[in-house]
ZADRENFI-637611 format. One record per residue (C-alpha): x, y, z; chain; residue number from 0. Coordinates in steps of 0.001 Angstrom, whole numbers. Layout:
ZADRENFI-637611
east:north:up:chaine:num
X:Y:Z:A:NUM
...
//
This chain:
ZADRENFI-637611
east:north:up:chaine:num
95823:8943:-63497:A:0
95966:8728:-67301:A:1
94366:12135:-67623:A:2
96825:13710:-65173:A:3
99786:12203:-67049:A:4
98579:13628:-70343:A:5
97893:17046:-68776:A:6
101285:17543:-67088:A:7
103669:15943:-69591:A:8
104926:17492:-72817:A:9
104993:14026:-74361:A:10
103369:10873:-72985:A:11
104330:7546:-74553:A:12
102003:4582:-74055:A:13
102846:1003:-74978:A:14
99487:-734:-75254:A:15
98584:-4336:-76045:A:16
94798:-4589:-76117:A:17
95148:-8377:-76347:A:18
96236:-8395:-72700:A:19
93074:-6747:-71386:A:20
91526:-9562:-69341:A:21
88755:-8013:-67248:A:22
86388:-5088:-66762:A:23
88996:-3209:-64703:A:24
91594:-3088:-67501:A:25
90951:538:-68323:A:26
93925:1765:-70354:A:27
92812:840:-73850:A:28
93900:2720:-76976:A:29
90403:4153:-77464:A:30
90203:5466:-73901:A:31
93658:7052:-74089:A:32
92706:8763:-77359:A:33
89481:10055:-75818:A:34
91327:11461:-72795:A:35
93935:13060:-75032:A:36
91195:14771:-77019:A:37
89620:15980:-73773:A:38
92985:17466:-72764:A:39
93478:18965:-76251:A:40
96598:16864:-76703:A:41
97697:15626:-80128:A:42
97732:11856:-80624:A:43
100463:10438:-82850:A:44
99992:6871:-84073:A:45
101585:5228:-87108:A:46
102956:1931:-88338:A:47
106450:3318:-87764:A:48
105712:3489:-84020:A:49
104360:-51:-83748:A:50
106381:-2730:-81952:A:51
106513:-5556:-84487:A:52
108728:-8026:-82613:A:53
109523:-9305:-79159:A:54
112519:-11147:-77781:A:55
111120:-12779:-74646:A:56
109441:-15942:-75935:A:57
112047:-17899:-77886:A:58
109381:-19149:-80279:A:59
109451:-15615:-81672:A:60
106883:-13967:-83900:A:61
105916:-17353:-85364:A:62
104810:-18648:-81950:A:63
102905:-15457:-81076:A:64
101111:-15609:-84444:A:65
100261:-19269:-83783:A:66
98749:-18522:-80361:A:67
96705:-15637:-81754:A:68
95494:-17929:-84536:A:69
94346:-20843:-82356:A:70
92566:-18443:-79972:A:71
90833:-16627:-82806:A:72
92454:-13284:-81957:A:73
93730:-13389:-85513:A:74
91669:-14763:-88406:A:75
94799:-16089:-90120:A:76
95388:-19856:-90163:A:77
98852:-20396:-88701:A:78
100751:-23660:-88218:A:79
103656:-23926:-85800:A:80
106832:-25786:-86691:A:81
107589:-27557:-83421:A:82
111348:-27750:-83898:A:83
114199:-27447:-81405:A:84
113865:-23650:-81140:A:85
110836:-23792:-78864:A:86
109327:-26667:-76895:A:87
105572:-26838:-77497:A:88
103546:-29912:-76617:A:89
99864:-30768:-76157:A:90
99166:-33295:-73385:A:91
96170:-35616:-73083:A:92
96512:-35908:-69292:A:93
97042:-32959:-66906:A:94
98987:-35165:-64493:A:95
101607:-35948:-67138:A:96
101950:-32259:-67980:A:97
102220:-31321:-64308:A:98
104879:-33983:-63699:A:99
106895:-32756:-66688:A:100
106866:-29167:-65390:A:101
107933:-30364:-61910:A:102
110753:-32384:-63487:A:103
112042:-29349:-65387:A:104
111724:-27166:-62278:A:105
113708:-29624:-60155:A:106
116407:-29861:-62822:A:107
116757:-26066:-62840:A:108
116869:-25938:-59029:A:109
119663:-28534:-58945:A:110
121643:-26565:-61506:A:111
121314:-23410:-59396:A:112
122470:-25251:-56272:A:113
125508:-26718:-58021:A:114
126384:-23299:-59449:A:115
126393:-21930:-55895:A:116
128697:-24749:-54749:A:117
126000:-26704:-52927:A:118
124973:-30328:-53192:A:119
122520:-31219:-55996:A:120
119809:-32173:-53493:A:121
120163:-28938:-51505:A:122
117537:-27203:-53611:A:123
114854:-26180:-51131:A:124
115675:-22463:-51247:A:125
115598:-22270:-55045:A:126
112739:-21802:-57483:A:127
113259:-23382:-60897:A:128
111136:-20874:-62820:A:129
108772:-23516:-64211:A:130
105100:-23449:-63217:A:131
101613:-24633:-64179:A:132
98842:-22059:-64682:A:133
95162:-22355:-65554:A:134
92210:-20403:-66864:A:135
89930:-19083:-64132:A:136
87345:-21855:-64452:A:137
87547:-23248:-60915:A:138
86141:-21906:-57654:A:139
88768:-20526:-55272:A:140
87704:-22339:-52088:A:141
91126:-22513:-50433:A:142
92662:-19829:-48228:A:143
94468:-17146:-50254:A:144
97077:-16597:-47548:A:145
98014:-20072:-46358:A:146
98191:-23686:-47446:A:147
95089:-25120:-45811:A:148
94972:-28504:-47528:A:149
92088:-27585:-49844:A:150
92249:-28034:-53598:A:151
90622:-25733:-56137:A:152
91632:-26777:-59656:A:153
89894:-30148:-59821:A:154
89470:-32302:-62936:A:155
87769:-35454:-61580:A:156
88010:-37629:-64692:A:157
91827:-37463:-64480:A:158
92029:-37636:-60674:A:159
93720:-34228:-60797:A:160
93380:-31791:-57888:A:161
95624:-28847:-56990:A:162
95405:-25640:-54975:A:163
95336:-22167:-56487:A:164
98439:-20089:-55760:A:165
98838:-18090:-52557:A:166
98074:-14388:-52914:A:167
98738:-11799:-50236:A:168
100179:-8339:-49731:A:169
100750:-5605:-52281:A:170
103580:-3480:-53633:A:171
107029:-4324:-52268:A:172
105505:-6553:-49571:A:173
103521:-8694:-52032:A:174
103950:-12453:-52005:A:175
106120:-13595:-54923:A:176
104479:-16675:-56406:A:177
107189:-17446:-58984:A:178
109992:-17171:-56378:A:179
108368:-19532:-53870:A:180
109859:-23047:-54293:A:181
106704:-24615:-52828:A:182
104400:-23002:-55389:A:183
105537:-25610:-57919:A:184
102852:-27821:-56332:A:185
100106:-25273:-57001:A:186
98352:-23655:-59953:A:187
98901:-20013:-60888:A:188
95959:-17896:-62014:A:189
96091:-15234:-64722:A:190
95867:-12382:-62217:A:191
99007:-13696:-60489:A:192
101155:-14569:-63486:A:193
100388:-11635:-65800:A:194
103696:-9859:-66406:A:195
105783:-12791:-65118:A:196
108286:-14683:-67277:A:197
108769:-18431:-66778:A:198
111253:-20778:-68426:A:199
108608:-23441:-69013:A:200
104894:-22941:-68484:A:201
102178:-25582:-68357:A:202
98736:-24224:-69244:A:203
95397:-25812:-68353:A:204
92653:-24557:-70666:A:205
89362:-25037:-68860:A:206
85907:-25644:-70239:A:207
85356:-21956:-70983:A:208
86668:-22733:-74485:A:209
85519:-25722:-76522:A:210
85917:-26584:-80196:A:211
82637:-27575:-81806:A:212
81639:-28000:-85456:A:213
84862:-26440:-86714:A:214
84894:-23347:-84516:A:215
85777:-22083:-81047:A:216
82873:-21747:-78618:A:217
83157:-19621:-75458:A:218
81307:-20358:-72210:A:219
81308:-17426:-69787:A:220
79054:-19308:-67320:A:221
81942:-21688:-66592:A:222
83740:-18891:-64726:A:223
83200:-19223:-60966:A:224
81493:-16734:-58693:A:225
84820:-16125:-56925:A:226
86236:-14576:-60123:A:227
85839:-10805:-59906:A:228
86989:-10149:-63490:A:229
83395:-9625:-64618:A:230
83512:-12311:-67325:A:231
80619:-14312:-65925:A:232
78227:-11335:-65968:A:233
79592:-9506:-69034:A:234
77872:-9327:-72381:A:235
78859:-12149:-74735:A:236
81266:-10065:-76824:A:237
83234:-8704:-73851:A:238
83279:-12115:-72170:A:239
84627:-13769:-75326:A:240
87322:-11098:-75698:A:241
88457:-11397:-72085:A:242
88529:-15212:-72226:A:243
90632:-15125:-75409:A:244
92989:-12545:-73917:A:245
93341:-14444:-70635:A:246
94626:-17494:-72456:A:247
96805:-15316:-74675:A:248
98505:-14103:-71482:A:249
98829:-17625:-70055:A:250
100153:-19121:-73294:A:251
102886:-16484:-73660:A:252
104556:-16836:-70242:A:253
107008:-19587:-71211:A:254
110378:-18376:-72516:A:255
111741:-21785:-73544:A:256
108565:-23807:-73856:A:257
104831:-24136:-73302:A:258
102877:-27292:-72486:A:259
99125:-27362:-72984:A:260
96282:-29456:-71618:A:261
92750:-28550:-72688:A:262
89818:-30111:-70854:A:263
87865:-30216:-74101:A:264
89122:-33083:-76277:A:265
87964:-31326:-79436:A:266
90090:-28302:-78571:A:267
93111:-30513:-77874:A:268
92737:-32165:-81266:A:269
92327:-28785:-82969:A:270
95552:-27441:-81441:A:271
97405:-30643:-82353:A:272
96221:-30284:-85942:A:273
98055:-26954:-86170:A:274
101403:-28466:-85125:A:275
103971:-30163:-87287:A:276
107523:-31272:-86675:A:277
110446:-30356:-88895:A:278
112079:-33207:-90795:A:279
//
């Protein structure tokens, strides 16, 4: 498809963020596009003047994006985040408390939507509050993809935490819309479902595929379950590390107004906390 676009168009413009490549099937990298362009004898124009240097989706702005890239090791720069009133960022020590906070914010938003439509505050069942919890793909997907069968997938025994992965069915215009389903607030979204989706507030569970040991991040590709078809589990160490970093970069940049974080590894939680400070 990329090759055909380059062949038939006078000018093809590609907006590429290699930090959002999360699996072996993410093909459209800058290097591959350049190679195809050369094959088609098409000139490639790249310069700093054509680079997107800002974004206006996450209200934490460039400072927040730089912080996330720093704590994930995408960037080598040490960045601290000023956790002021502009963006709500918090690290939780219990996934249940984080989950409850997201549900509280979602219910508040649903009530506001109902009142705006002239309905009673408790008539909220048809509304989605645009707040959800997501997680790294570190848990086997044992439940049914297409229905709520009572099985839980994202299980953290030491905190008595157990939730189902999101539903996933259909494609194109008929695809199931996870973020628009009011009942999905009780479930966990995976990266393949939430990539490209904006949420008001997003809770992120960082699984045991990233730990913080002896002053550095350590990546564990073997933590990824057999049900994950991203290729991380069987990839070489460098590709696996890149895709794990990028997966969490996607998850940690879904929240427009705020992001809440729970990391299974206590060392990683403490590391992230050490990079936060509050304004006076």
